N, C-alpha and C positions, 0 to 999 in steps of 0.2 A: 582916222582912224584905223585900229589896228585890227587884223582878224585874228579868231581863235579858234580850232577844233573843239567840240563837245563831244567825245568819243564815247559810244557805246561798246559794251563787252567783246570781246573777240569769238568768234566763233568759227568751228573745223567743219571744213567740206573735204569729203574723200571723193575722188575721183577715180574711176575703174577704166582700166584700159579696154577699148573697143566698146565703151558704153555710149549712149546718147550724150549729144553736147549740153551740157548746163548752161541756164541763160539766168542772168543777173541784171535787175533795172535797178536805175538809180535816178531820183527826181533831184528836181531843180533845188540847188542850195545843199546839197549834199554831197561828202566826200567817201569815196569807197578806197580801204587800204586793204591790199591783196599780201600776202607772204605765203610763198612755195615754203612746204615743210618739208616733203621727200618728193623723189621721182622728180619729171619734168611738166610744169603747167603750161598748156597753151592755152592763150587768149585772146579773143579780137573785139575793136569796139565798133558796132555798127556806124557805118561812115566814115572811118578811118581806112585808109590803105594798106595800115600795116599790122602784122601780126607781133605778139609778144612770147617768149619763152621763159619762164622761169624756172631756175632751178634752185635746189633746198637753200635757203639764206635769204634769197633775193626777193625785193617786194616792189610794188606798183601803187599809185596812186593816181584813181580816178575821179575828177568831176563830175557833177550831173548836170544837166541831164544827159544821161548815157545808157544803153542797152550793151551787155559785156555776153558773149558766149567764150565758155570753158570748156577744156578738155584735156586729155594727157597728150603726150608727145611719146611715140614709142608702145614699147608691149608692157611698159611698167605703171601699176599702179599711180597716182599721186595724191598728195595731202595738202590742202591749203589752208591759211590761216585768213580770217577776214573781218573786217571791222566799219560799219558806217558811222560817218563822223557830220554833224549837222555844222555848216561853219557860221559863226555868230560874230557880229562886229561887238567892239567893246571901245570905250575910250581910254582905258585903264593902260598906263604906257608899262604895265608889266605883262601885260597881254603877248604872246608869242604871234609874230607874223609867220603866216603858210603861205607859200606861192601857190597860185591858184590859174590852173589853164585849163578851161570850160572843155567838157569831153574829151580830154587828153590826157595822156599817162605820164607821169613822172616817173623815170626808173630809178633805184637806189638799192645799191649793196646794204644788206643787214650787217 
């Protein structure tokens, strides 16, 4: 069986320097796509020892279940584009396969 992503619309999140850390929850069976638009976005996933830093144009995908903590790096504000996608299965050969790594991130330059 092939898996495909049914992506919802993209949303924008503005992160203020020196502001409180934002939390995002991701349920099982969902993927979260994140792309930095400006500034440097800091994020970490609960239960993982690694922190991630995204600069404008860089992106990550997390597969749920996961709890993410996001903020800025340095004294500059940052803007992040994000979209949740439900992973669905399809027997259609036209469906595109998406790699899945539960509760981990896959880094990709946009």
